[in-house]
C-alpha positions as CSV (number, residue, x, y, z in Angstrom):
1,M,24.5,-7.5,11.0
2,N,26.9,-8.4,8.2
3,H,26.9,-6.8,4.7
4,F,24.8,-9.7,3.2
5,E,22.1,-9.3,5.8
6,F,22.1,-5.5,5.4
7,H,21.8,-5.9,1.6
8,K,18.8,-8.3,1.9
9,I,17.1,-6.0,4.3
10,Q,17.6,-3.1,1.9
11,E,16.1,-5.2,-0.9
12,I,13.0,-5.9,1.3
13,Y,12.7,-2.2,2.1
14,D,12.9,-1.3,-1.6
15,L,10.2,-3.9,-2.3
16,I,8.0,-2.5,0.4
17,E,8.4,1.0,-1.0
18,K,7.4,-0.2,-4.5
19,N,4.3,-1.9,-3.2
20,I,3.3,1.2,-1.2
21,E,3.6,3.3,-4.4
22,E,1.5,0.7,-6.4
23,L,-1.2,0.5,-3.7
24,N,-1.4,4.3,-3.6
25,L,-2.0,4.3,-7.4
26,V,-4.7,1.6,-7.0
27,R,-6.3,3.6,-4.2
28,N,-6.5,6.7,-6.4
29,R,-8.0,4.7,-9.3
30,I,-10.6,3.2,-7.0
31,K,-11.5,6.6,-5.5
32,R,-11.9,8.1,-9.0
33,S,-14.2,5.2,-10.0
34,I,-16.2,5.5,-6.8
35,N,-16.7,9.2,-7.5
36,D,-17.7,8.5,-11.1
37,L,-20.2,5.9,-10.0
38,R,-21.7,8.1,-7.4
39,N,-22.5,10.6,-10.0
40,S,-24.3,8.0,-12.1
41,E,-25.8,6.2,-9.1
42,F,-24.6,2.6,-9.5
43,S,-24.9,1.8,-5.9
44,A,-24.0,-1.9,-6.0
45,K,-20.8,-1.2,-7.9
46,T,-20.0,1.7,-5.6
47,K,-20.3,-0.5,-2.5
48,E,-18.0,-3.1,-4.1
49,L,-15.4,-0.5,-4.9
50,E,-15.7,1.0,-1.4
51,S,-15.0,-2.5,-0.1
52,L,-11.9,-2.8,-2.4
53,L,-10.8,0.6,-1.2
54,H,-11.0,-0.5,2.4
55,D,-9.1,-3.7,1.7
56,N,-6.5,-1.7,-0.2
57,D,-6.1,0.8,2.7
58,I,-5.5,-2.0,5.2
59,K,-2.8,-3.4,3.0
60,L,-1.3,0.0,2.6
61,M,-1.2,0.7,6.3
62,T,0.3,-2.8,7.0
63,L,3.1,-2.1,4.5
64,I,3.7,1.3,6.0
65,L,4.1,-0.2,9.4
66,L,6.4,-2.9,8.0
67,E,8.4,-0.2,6.3
68,E,8.9,1.6,9.6
69,K,10.1,-1.6,11.2
70,V,12.6,-2.2,8.4
71,K,13.8,1.4,8.6
72,G,14.5,0.8,12.3
73,I,16.5,-2.4,11.6
74,I,18.5,-0.5,8.9
75,R,19.3,2.3,11.4
76,L,20.6,-0.2,13.9
77,K,23.3,-1.3,11.5
């Protein structure tokens, strides 16, 4: 792997980390909203937010797996 390839992989890794941080922030906001809605018993909105949380968690897990693969590539250099 040459320097250019390594630099591009490092950029991808940094982008993945940034997206993971953002998804974690979104996850926390959704969870707070779900808790607020549970207290006020808006069940339809709660179900919608729980679905969003599930989708967000899938994206988060996918990015974490991708991050691990990129870490492995960087270590091989």
